[in-house]
LOKEMAR-15147 format. One record per residue (C-alpha): x, y, z; chain; residue in one letter. Coordinates in nm, 4 decimals. Layout:
BEGIN
+----------+----------+----------+-------+------+
|        x |        y |        z | chain | resn |
+----------+----------+----------+-------+------+
|        X |        Y |        Z |     A |    A |
...
+----------+----------+----------+-------+------+
***
This chain:
BEGIN
+----------+----------+----------+-------+------+
|        x |        y |        z | chain | resn |
+----------+----------+----------+-------+------+
|   0.0000 |   0.0000 |   0.0000 |     A |    M |
|   0.1361 |   0.3429 |  -0.0960 |     A |    E |
|   0.2132 |   0.5618 |   0.2033 |     A |    K |
|   0.0166 |   0.8881 |   0.2371 |     A |    P |
|   0.1871 |   1.2025 |   0.1140 |     A |    Q |
|   0.0242 |   1.4162 |   0.3829 |     A |    T |
|  -0.0712 |   1.3690 |   0.7453 |     A |    V |
|  -0.2859 |   1.5755 |   0.9769 |     A |    Q |
|  -0.1396 |   1.6854 |   1.3075 |     A |    A |
|  -0.2022 |   1.9418 |   1.5787 |     A |    A |
|   0.0108 |   2.2564 |   1.5667 |     A |    I |
|   0.0337 |   2.4448 |   1.8961 |     A |    A |
|   0.0150 |   2.8112 |   1.7981 |     A |    Y |
|   0.0060 |   3.1040 |   2.0406 |     A |    M |
|  -0.3343 |   3.2404 |   2.1355 |     A |    K |
|  -0.3601 |   3.6145 |   2.0574 |     A |    P |
|  -0.4409 |   3.8353 |   2.3574 |     A |    D |
|  -0.4094 |   4.1977 |   2.2477 |     A |    D |
|  -0.5500 |   4.3345 |   2.5740 |     A |    E |
|  -0.3033 |   4.1473 |   2.7963 |     A |    L |
|  -0.0015 |   4.1988 |   2.5731 |     A |    F |
|  -0.0654 |   4.5716 |   2.5505 |     A |    S |
|   0.0154 |   4.5757 |   2.9247 |     A |    K |
|   0.2891 |   4.3135 |   2.9547 |     A |    E |
|   0.5224 |   4.1324 |   2.7193 |     A |    K |
|   0.4659 |   3.7618 |   2.6521 |     A |    P |
|   0.7112 |   3.5469 |   2.8472 |     A |    Y |
|   0.8004 |   3.1892 |   2.9325 |     A |    V |
|   1.0129 |   3.1303 |   3.2427 |     A |    S |
|   1.2488 |   2.8345 |   3.2559 |     A |    L |
|   1.3240 |   2.9050 |   3.6219 |     A |    V |
|   1.0711 |   2.8697 |   3.9066 |     A |    P |
|   0.9135 |   3.1803 |   4.0554 |     A |    F |
|   0.9110 |   3.2068 |   4.4359 |     A |    L |
|   0.6019 |   3.4278 |   4.4499 |     A |    A |
|   0.2858 |   3.2365 |   4.5349 |     A |    K |
|   0.0517 |   3.2032 |   4.2389 |     A |    G |
|   0.3081 |   3.3253 |   3.9856 |     A |    A |
|   0.2700 |   3.1674 |   3.6421 |     A |    N |
|   0.5644 |   3.0352 |   3.4423 |     A |    F |
|   0.4070 |   3.1927 |   3.1321 |     A |    T |
|   0.1390 |   3.4452 |   3.0421 |     A |    N |
|   0.0753 |   3.2833 |   2.7034 |     A |    T |
|  -0.1890 |   3.0304 |   2.6032 |     A |    E |
|  -0.1910 |   2.7639 |   2.3343 |     A |    V |
|  -0.4165 |   2.7968 |   2.0295 |     A |    D |
|  -0.4171 |   2.4479 |   1.8776 |     A |    E |
|  -0.5093 |   2.3901 |   1.5126 |     A |    H |
|  -0.5138 |   2.0718 |   1.3066 |     A |    I |
|  -0.3001 |   2.1361 |   0.9988 |     A |    M |
|  -0.2096 |   1.9310 |   0.6951 |     A |    E |
|   0.1597 |   1.8374 |   0.6939 |     A |    I |
|   0.3070 |   1.7322 |   0.3579 |     A |    A |
|   0.5803 |   1.4693 |   0.3347 |     A |    N |
|   0.8931 |   1.5964 |   0.1550 |     A |    V |
|   1.0388 |   1.2481 |   0.1063 |     A |    R |
|   1.1242 |   1.2246 |  -0.2652 |     A |    G |
|   1.0605 |   1.5996 |  -0.3116 |     A |    R |
|   1.3671 |   1.7353 |  -0.1336 |     A |    E |
|   1.4931 |   1.9249 |  -0.4397 |     A |    S |
|   1.1756 |   2.1372 |  -0.4487 |     A |    E |
|   1.2790 |   2.3303 |  -0.1375 |     A |    F |
|   1.5424 |   2.6011 |  -0.1097 |     A |    D |
|   1.6958 |   2.7593 |   0.1987 |     A |    L |
|   1.6762 |   3.1157 |   0.0623 |     A |    D |
|   1.3197 |   3.0733 |  -0.0659 |     A |    K |
|   1.1492 |   2.8468 |   0.1866 |     A |    N |
|   1.3716 |   2.8970 |   0.4923 |     A |    G |
|   1.4703 |   2.5297 |   0.5089 |     A |    F |
|   1.6379 |   2.2598 |   0.3025 |     A |    A |
|   1.6676 |   1.8825 |   0.3325 |     A |    Y |
|   2.0123 |   1.7725 |   0.2207 |     A |    V |
|   2.1421 |   1.4147 |   0.1858 |     A |    P |
|   2.4679 |   1.3871 |   0.3773 |     A |    Y |
|   2.6622 |   1.0795 |   0.4853 |     A |    K |
|   2.9048 |   1.1806 |   0.7614 |     A |    P |
|   3.2383 |   1.0093 |   0.8064 |     A |    K |
|   3.1796 |   1.0270 |   1.1809 |     A |    E |
|   2.8351 |   0.9254 |   1.3049 |     A |    T |
|   2.6968 |   1.1894 |   1.5446 |     A |    P |
|   2.6168 |   1.0830 |   1.8989 |     A |    G |
|   2.5850 |   1.2141 |   2.2515 |     A |    H |
|   2.9639 |   1.2603 |   2.2683 |     A |    D |
|   2.9793 |   1.5453 |   2.0139 |     A |    V |
|   2.9715 |   1.8245 |   2.2746 |     A |    Q |
|   3.3402 |   1.8994 |   2.2193 |     A |    S |
|   3.4121 |   2.1529 |   1.9412 |     A |    P |
|   3.7099 |   1.9343 |   1.8495 |     A |    D |
|   3.4930 |   1.6307 |   1.7852 |     A |    H |
|   3.5499 |   1.5155 |   1.4232 |     A |    P |
|   3.1775 |   1.5389 |   1.3446 |     A |    Y |
|   3.1650 |   1.9047 |   1.4515 |     A |    M |
|   3.4567 |   1.9958 |   1.2268 |     A |    R |
|   3.3138 |   1.7898 |   0.9434 |     A |    E |
|   2.9629 |   1.9370 |   0.9595 |     A |    I |
|   3.0994 |   2.2922 |   0.9874 |     A |    S |
|   3.3096 |   2.2470 |   0.6737 |     A |    E |
|   3.0191 |   2.0853 |   0.4904 |     A |    F |
|   2.7865 |   2.3750 |   0.5760 |     A |    L |
|   3.0441 |   2.6332 |   0.4651 |     A |    R |
|   3.0914 |   2.4599 |   0.1298 |     A |    D |
|   2.7192 |   2.3926 |   0.0797 |     A |    Y |
|   2.6303 |   2.7595 |   0.1361 |     A |    L |
|   2.9343 |   2.9016 |  -0.0425 |     A |    G |
|   3.0162 |   3.0927 |   0.2758 |     A |    A |
|   3.3446 |   3.2443 |   0.3906 |     A |    T |
|   3.3253 |   3.1128 |   0.7449 |     A |    E |
|   3.0994 |   2.9107 |   0.9744 |     A |    T |
|   3.1187 |   2.9445 |   1.3525 |     A |    R |
|   2.9390 |   2.7119 |   1.5921 |     A |    K |
|   2.7284 |   2.8965 |   1.8500 |     A |    V |
|   2.6894 |   2.7366 |   2.1927 |     A |    G |
|   2.6876 |   2.3629 |   2.2517 |     A |    D |
|   2.4987 |   2.1014 |   2.0509 |     A |    P |
|   2.1558 |   2.0453 |   2.1994 |     A |    Q |
|   1.9872 |   1.7121 |   2.2646 |     A |    F |
|   1.6568 |   1.8596 |   2.3809 |     A |    L |
|   1.3397 |   1.6571 |   2.3562 |     A |    Q |
|   1.0620 |   1.7536 |   2.1201 |     A |    A |
|   0.9236 |   2.1097 |   2.1496 |     A |    S |
|   0.5533 |   2.0798 |   2.0748 |     A |    L |
|   0.4804 |   2.4427 |   1.9879 |     A |    Y |
|   0.5427 |   2.6521 |   1.6770 |     A |    A |
|   0.8424 |   2.8789 |   1.7267 |     A |    H |
|   1.1589 |   3.0382 |   1.5907 |     A |    V |
|   1.4649 |   2.9963 |   1.8132 |     A |    D |
|   1.5737 |   3.3612 |   1.7988 |     A |    H |
|   1.4047 |   3.6935 |   1.7322 |     A |    S |
|   1.5664 |   3.9313 |   1.4831 |     A |    I |
|   1.7020 |   4.1637 |   1.7587 |     A |    P |
|   1.8414 |   3.8636 |   1.9462 |     A |    N |
|   2.0160 |   3.7357 |   1.6319 |     A |    C |
|   2.1731 |   4.0752 |   1.5681 |     A |    K |
|   2.2903 |   4.0961 |   1.9290 |     A |    W |
|   2.4561 |   3.7531 |   1.9110 |     A |    R |
|   2.6466 |   3.8404 |   1.5950 |     A |    V |
|   2.7508 |   4.1823 |   1.7272 |     A |    Q |
|   2.8831 |   4.0140 |   2.0430 |     A |    Q |
|   3.0831 |   3.7644 |   1.8382 |     A |    L |
|   3.2288 |   4.0316 |   1.6099 |     A |    M |
|   3.3264 |   4.2418 |   1.9125 |     A |    A |
|   3.5007 |   3.9432 |   2.0718 |     A |    E |
|   3.6888 |   3.8729 |   1.7486 |     A |    K |
|   3.7529 |   4.2465 |   1.6923 |     A |    K |
|   3.6073 |   4.2141 |   1.3445 |     A |    K |
|   3.3737 |   4.4327 |   1.1414 |     A |    E |
|   3.0243 |   4.3082 |   1.0692 |     A |    M |
|   3.0252 |   4.0907 |   0.7549 |     A |    P |
|   2.8388 |   4.2060 |   0.4440 |     A |    K |
|   2.5993 |   3.9167 |   0.4820 |     A |    R |
|   2.5483 |   3.6794 |   0.7723 |     A |    W |
|   2.3031 |   3.4143 |   0.8764 |     A |    E |
|   2.2130 |   3.2236 |   1.1889 |     A |    L |
|   2.1637 |   2.8630 |   1.0785 |     A |    I |
|   2.0428 |   2.5538 |   1.2629 |     A |    N |
|   2.1291 |   2.2010 |   1.1592 |     A |    I |
|   1.8891 |   1.9358 |   1.2870 |     A |    W |
|   1.9581 |   1.5677 |   1.2368 |     A |    V |
|   1.8641 |   1.2403 |   1.4084 |     A |    P |
|   2.1431 |   1.0611 |   1.5940 |     A |    I |
|   1.9348 |   0.7453 |   1.5876 |     A |    K |
|   1.6981 |   0.6770 |   1.3028 |     A |    G |
|   1.4704 |   0.6562 |   1.1376 |     A |    P |
|   1.2567 |   0.9035 |   1.3323 |     A |    V |
|   0.9062 |   0.7710 |   1.3911 |     A |    R |
|   0.8078 |   0.9537 |   1.7075 |     A |    G |
|   0.7705 |   1.3342 |   1.7160 |     A |    S |
|   0.9246 |   1.4248 |   1.3772 |     A |    P |
|   1.0159 |   1.7882 |   1.3182 |     A |    L |
|   0.7789 |   1.9909 |   1.0993 |     A |    A |
|   0.8789 |   2.3129 |   0.9227 |     A |    V |
|   0.6687 |   2.5966 |   0.7821 |     A |    C |
|   0.7313 |   2.7444 |   0.4364 |     A |    D |
|   0.8542 |   3.1018 |   0.4879 |     A |    Y |
|   0.6687 |   3.2115 |   0.1747 |     A |    Q |
|   0.3404 |   3.1535 |   0.3610 |     A |    T |
|   0.4385 |   3.3478 |   0.6741 |     A |    V |
|   0.3508 |   3.7100 |   0.7498 |     A |    L |
|   0.5710 |   3.9150 |   0.9820 |     A |    R |
|   0.2602 |   3.9778 |   1.1934 |     A |    D |
|   0.2393 |   3.6006 |   1.2558 |     A |    D |
|   0.5577 |   3.6214 |   1.4663 |     A |    L |
|   0.5232 |   3.7331 |   1.8286 |     A |    V |
|   0.8319 |   3.8306 |   2.0306 |     A |    A |
|   0.8403 |   3.6334 |   2.3577 |     A |    V |
|   1.0948 |   3.6526 |   2.6404 |     A |    D |
|   1.2491 |   3.3185 |   2.7408 |     A |    S |
|   1.3723 |   3.3633 |   3.0976 |     A |    V |
|   1.6827 |   3.1644 |   3.1951 |     A |    F |
|   1.8703 |   3.1757 |   3.5280 |     A |    P |
|   2.1521 |   3.3821 |   3.3763 |     A |    H |
|   1.9801 |   3.5857 |   3.1033 |     A |    R |
|   1.6666 |   3.6614 |   2.9057 |     A |    V |
|   1.6513 |   3.5635 |   2.5396 |     A |    M |
|   1.3897 |   3.6788 |   2.2914 |     A |    E |
|   1.2325 |   3.4190 |   2.0628 |     A |    V |
|   0.9285 |   3.4108 |   1.8363 |     A |    Y |
|   0.6075 |   3.2251 |   1.9048 |     A |    H |
|   0.3557 |   3.2100 |   1.6235 |     A |    V |
|  -0.0060 |   3.3115 |   1.5691 |     A |    K |
|  -0.2204 |   3.0828 |   1.3566 |     A |    H |
|  -0.2504 |   3.1664 |   0.9895 |     A |    N |
|  -0.4583 |   2.9301 |   0.7717 |     A |    P |
|  -0.2239 |   3.0052 |   0.4806 |     A |    S |
|   0.0714 |   2.8378 |   0.6530 |     A |    H |
|   0.2076 |   2.5398 |   0.4595 |     A |    R |
|   0.3751 |   2.2754 |   0.6733 |     A |    W |
|   0.6172 |   1.9969 |   0.5785 |     A |    Y |
|   0.8028 |   1.7094 |   0.7420 |     A |    Y |
|   1.0193 |   1.4180 |   0.6298 |     A |    M |
|   0.8768 |   1.0745 |   0.6935 |     A |    E |
|   1.1262 |   0.8500 |   0.8755 |     A |    E |
|   1.4055 |   1.1066 |   0.8644 |     A |    Q |
|   1.7361 |   0.9258 |   0.9170 |     A |    D |
|   2.0905 |   1.0133 |   1.0237 |     A |    I |
|   2.1897 |   1.0949 |   0.6654 |     A |    D |
|   1.8912 |   1.3298 |   0.6104 |     A |    D |
|   2.0232 |   1.6699 |   0.7144 |     A |    L |
|   1.7690 |   1.9451 |   0.7839 |     A |    L |
|   1.9055 |   2.2992 |   0.7547 |     A |    I |
|   1.6929 |   2.5795 |   0.9037 |     A |    L |
|   1.7295 |   2.9565 |   0.9079 |     A |    K |
|   1.6920 |   3.1646 |   1.2202 |     A |    S |
|   1.7983 |   3.4851 |   1.0465 |     A |    W |
|   1.9438 |   3.6217 |   0.7222 |     A |    D |
|   2.0735 |   3.9772 |   0.6930 |     A |    S |
|   1.9730 |   3.9952 |   0.3249 |     A |    E |
|   1.6159 |   4.1223 |   0.3246 |     A |    E |
|   1.5162 |   3.9645 |  -0.0064 |     A |    D |
|   1.5863 |   3.6142 |   0.1283 |     A |    K |
|   1.3825 |   3.3952 |   0.3609 |     A |    A |
|   1.4833 |   3.5149 |   0.7060 |     A |    C |
|   1.3642 |   3.2373 |   0.9365 |     A |    C |
|   1.1911 |   2.9016 |   0.9661 |     A |    C |
|   0.9033 |   2.8309 |   1.2025 |     A |    I |
|   0.9247 |   2.4751 |   1.3293 |     A |    H |
|   0.7751 |   2.2366 |   1.5819 |     A |    T |
|   0.7622 |   1.8699 |   1.6650 |     A |    A |
|   0.4393 |   1.6992 |   1.5619 |     A |    I |
|   0.2635 |   1.3777 |   1.6601 |     A |    I |
|   0.1163 |   1.2370 |   1.3371 |     A |    P |
|   0.0513 |   0.8987 |   1.4986 |     A |    D |
|  -0.0243 |   0.8949 |   1.8749 |     A |    P |
|   0.0259 |   0.5167 |   1.8808 |     A |    D |
|   0.3986 |   0.5571 |   1.8085 |     A |    V |
|   0.5735 |   0.5765 |   2.1459 |     A |    K |
|   0.9356 |   0.5871 |   2.0230 |     A |    T |
|   1.1429 |   0.8571 |   2.1940 |     A |    I |
|   1.3151 |   1.0759 |   1.9375 |     A |    R |
|   1.6941 |   1.1108 |   1.9539 |     A |    E |
|   1.8296 |   1.4079 |   1.7614 |     A |    S |
|   2.0898 |   1.6812 |   1.7734 |     A |    I |
|   2.0602 |   2.0508 |   1.6898 |     A |    E |
|   2.3697 |   2.2571 |   1.6114 |     A |    I |
|   2.3673 |   2.6335 |   1.5552 |     A |    R |
|   2.6085 |   2.8283 |   1.3382 |     A |    F |
|   2.6782 |   3.1896 |   1.2568 |     A |    I |
|   2.7590 |   3.1993 |   0.8862 |     A |    V |
|   2.9623 |   3.4784 |   0.7255 |     A |    E |
|   2.9851 |   3.5644 |   0.3552 |     A |    Y |
+----------+----------+----------+-------+------+
***
């Protein structure tokens, strides 16, 4: 039997609340509040069932600068695993060089440590535009370099154990996103506050995922691009297309600042 080319899954959008957010900024706290009755967030979920198209066999139809994401076949010499935290790990050097060559960039710099976080079941972008600019300005100041003519903040997402059957990652075509769909939200950490984007529902959004994504199916996502005529970010979220699948997803996400 031929496998379906689309699935239906719930997307957890952010519920609009113009009255509340005219008084206080949306936030999500990752540290506990001591005040009695304090909420870890002032946002609410607005869940919608959306159609998610399978990109398997259609990978060439999608372009990083047009859609905000790209699926790229890539067989690493070193298989990624939970031991890749070190920047000197062969896989980290290998994937950095691959990304530089694939994008035709001058330089790629890993930002932070690889993340092995479990599935985030809400539509989001990892960094807001101001937060992206701040991160690059900090890096350039540390390196005593001028801002590059063009730069991007890029995420690489790949399974470390495949194929993925539980909680695959879904991505939204940037061409179907309005700037007004993106809502700046403060993520509160013990040592700092970072600004990210949560997303308001838009029925025009087109969503995609790769069925049974494996360790040689690289997903490249944008968080920001300084060239305004290019896709600047990629909304993404984990989805649950089949609630009967109980497999725990194992994946790695690596972030790079890319200079041209």
